[in-house]
N, C-alpha and C positions, 0 to 999 in steps of 0.2 A: 512971495506968497505969504500971507497973513497966517500966523499961527494961532489956531483957536485953543480952547482950554484943554480939550481932550488930547489934542496933539501934544501940547507942553506936558500933560500928565503922563502920556505914553512915554516921551523923551525922558522924563524924569526916572520913571520905573526902569527904563533900559538902563540909566546910568546907575541906578541902585543895584540892579542885577549884575552889572559890570563890576561894581565895587565888591559885592558880595563873592562872586567868582574869582575875582583877583586875590582877595584875602585868602580864600580857600587854596588857591593855586600857590600863593606864597608860602604858606605852611606846609603843603604837600610836597613842595619841590626842594625843601631845605636839605633833607637827606640826598636827594639826587644830585644836587649841586656839590654837596661834599664829595660824593662819590666822583662826579665828573672831575673836580679839582684834583683828586688823587690819580686818576687816569690821565690826566693832562700831561703828566710827566712820562707816561708810557710810551716808548718809542714804536714805530712801525705802524701808527694808526693813521691813515690818510683821511682828511675831512672830506665829507660828502659835498659836492658842489653841484648845484643845479640852477638853471636860469629860468626854467619855465615851471614853476610849482604852483599849484593850486590847492587851496583848503575848501571843502565842501561840507555843507550843513544842509539836512533836507530829508525828503520823504522817499518814496519807492521810485520815483523817476531818476533818483541818484542811487538807489539800493534795490535793484531788481534782479531776480535770478537770471543767470546766464549772459545777459546783457543790460546795460543802461547807458545813461548820458556819461557818467564817469569812466565806465570801462572803455568806452569808444574814444573818449578824450585821451586816455593813456595809451590804447593799443594802436589807434589809428593816427592820432595828431601828435602822440609822444610827450604829452604833458606828464608830470609827475604829479599825482593827486593824493593829498591827504584828506581822508574823508571820515566824518563823524555821522553820516547820514544813517537813518534808520527807516525801514519800511513801516508804513502805518502811523507814523508820527504826524500829529497835527502842528500848524504854526503856533497854535497856543501852548502845545507842549514845549516846543523849543523856546518860546519867549519866556514862559513862567515856571517850567519844571526844573531847570537848570542842568539836566543831564548831558544834553548835546552840547550846550554853551560851556560847561565846565571841560568837557572833551576838546572842544574847539580851542579853548585857552591853551591847553596843555600841548596840543598839536603845534600851535603857533610858536609857543616858547621853545620846543625842540628845534624848529626851523631857525629861529633868530639866534639861538646858541650857536649855530653853525654859519651864522651871517647870511643866512637865506631869507629874503623878503618874498613872500608869494606874489606872484604876478596879479592874482585876483581872488577873491572869495566868491564862491557860488551858493546861493541860497535857493533852496526849492520847498515850497509849502503852500498849504491852503486847500488842496484838494481833498485831503481827509477831513477838513473842517466842515464840508457841506455834502460829501458822499457818504454812503452807507445808510446805517438804520435811521438816521435823522433826516434824510433827504426829503422824504414826503412831506416834512413839515414846511418846506419851502413852497409847496404847491396848494393852490385852491382846487377843489374836486373839478373834474372835467364836466360835471353837470351842473355845477354852481352857477351862480350869476355872474361870477368874475373868473372863469378858468384861466389856468396857467400859473405863472409865479405869483405869490403873494407879495405885493410890493413892500408892504411894512415888515414882513418877516425878513425878505431877502436885504432890505436896506439895514436892518438891525445886525444881520449876520456879517454883510460886508464891513460895517463899521468895526465890529468885533474883531474880524480878520485885520483891517487895516491898523487897528491899535496895536495888535499882537505883531505885526509886521514892523510898526515904528519901534515898538520895544525892543524887539530883537535886532534890528538894524542899529539902534542906539547902543545896545549892549556890545555888539560886534565892534562898532566903531570905536567906543571907548576902550575896549580891550585893545585894539590894535594901537590906538595912539599912546596908551600907557606902556605898552610893551614894545611897539616898534616905532613910535614917535612919528607917525605919518598915517594918512588916511589911504588904505589900500583899497582899490576898486572892488565893489561888490555888485555882483550880477544877480538880479532876480528875474524870474520869467513866469508868464502866465501859460495856462495850458491851451492845448488846441481843442477844437470842438470834437466831442465824444460821440459815439453811436450807441445809445442804450438799449442794446439788442438782448440783454439778459446773459451775456457770456462774462463768466468769471475766470479767475486764475486756474489753469487746468480743469476747466469745467465746473469750477466752483468747490475745488479741493485744496487743501494745504493751508499754508499761514497766510495766503492773500486771497481768501476764497471768493468773495465777490458771489453774485453781481451786486453792484453798488448803487445803480440808479433804477434799474428795471422794477425791482419790487415797490419802490416808492411811486413810480409812474403807474403800475398795475393797481396799487392799492387806491389811488386817486382816479382811476378810471381812464387812464389814457392807454389805449391799446395800439393805435397807428404809429409805426415807427417815425414816419415822417413828422408826426406832431411832436413825439418825444424829442426828436433831433432838434426841432426848431425851439423848444423850450430850453433844451440843454445849451444851444448856441447863445440865446439871450442871458443865460446865467453866466457862461464863460465870458461873454461880451462885459458883463457888470464886473466880473472879476478882473478882467485886464484893464478896463478903464480906471479901477480903483488902483491897481498896481502901478499904472502909468504916472500917478500923480505923486509917488513916493519921492523920485529924484527931483521933484520941485520944492520940497523942504529944503530950506538953506542948509541945514546941517546934513543933508544928504547929497550934496553935489558929486560926490564920488560914486553914487549909486546908479547903475545903469539897468534899465529894464529892456528884455528881450520879449518881443511880440511873436509868438509861436503860431498864432492862428493862420489857417489855412496851409500849414505845412503838410498835414496828413489828410488824405482823401476820405470823405464820408460818403462818397457816391458808390457807384457800382464797382466791386472789387475792393471796397474798403478794408476787408480783412487782411490785405496785403500789408497795410499800414497799421491796423489796429489788432493787437492780440487779444484784447478783451475790451470791456467798457472804459477802462481808465488807463490802460498801458499800451504804448505802441510795440509793434514787432521789431525784431532786430533792424530790418530795413527802415522802419518808421522812426526808431531811435537814431539811425545814421542821418536822416534827414534833418531831425532836430538839432543834432549835434553840429551839424554844418552851419547852423545858425549862430550856435554858440561860438564857434570858432571864428566866424566873421566878425564878432564883436570882439573877441579876445585879441584878435590880431591888430585891432586899432588901440589897444591899451599902451 
């Protein structure tokens, strides 16, 4: 695959982000290393040993109340997961703000100090970059000459998300090779087709209120749920198509894309699988995690 100018730029930004984070971590860990050296002589401390450890960075699909992908991987599939995920974070936050990335580097260092190399890194993001107050901007009005998704706007947003993904993948890859001297497999996933029915978290209350899609549809004149579902499906397809190209970048041969489409039902009884517009129910998360497990067992 040929590397275009914007892809090269995003790769370079990721490398710069990695250098900045590693410099910060080097300075921050000096005291910790001194203490670790003192404690190394302390008898009776058994090293922790794990063979199936994962590190996760991401959004609410990894950080959701009561149950999420990571909890099920730990509780049902018996992985040990180190998570720096935070509900509500955009992929641009992860790529450019540095908070999750610095914490990721810290967690990786702690594992490597114990001679534990993670089996894989899990990355979840992009939903918050298109859902929420900005969602209506992706739509032309239902009564306009060209109803549905605005192609130019969607194309621009997808390119912005793609470059953020390249940046964060480049940064994670560089941190891993600098600290672990190898490419650790990275798993990225697309989302499944949502149902924009106006349901938010706990009915629209709390720290994940919602709804995230219905207001934009309503403001742009889309009333029928079937029409909303079709437009949402088109957007999710565009997102997944974009994500599927990432492993074709030569620097990302260790990146695996998981296609979650058609995992959760959107037909009659869809509320069994969807807790609200953006998040699965516990049963839905269980079906999603089965697809993660299928990929993890091949690594």
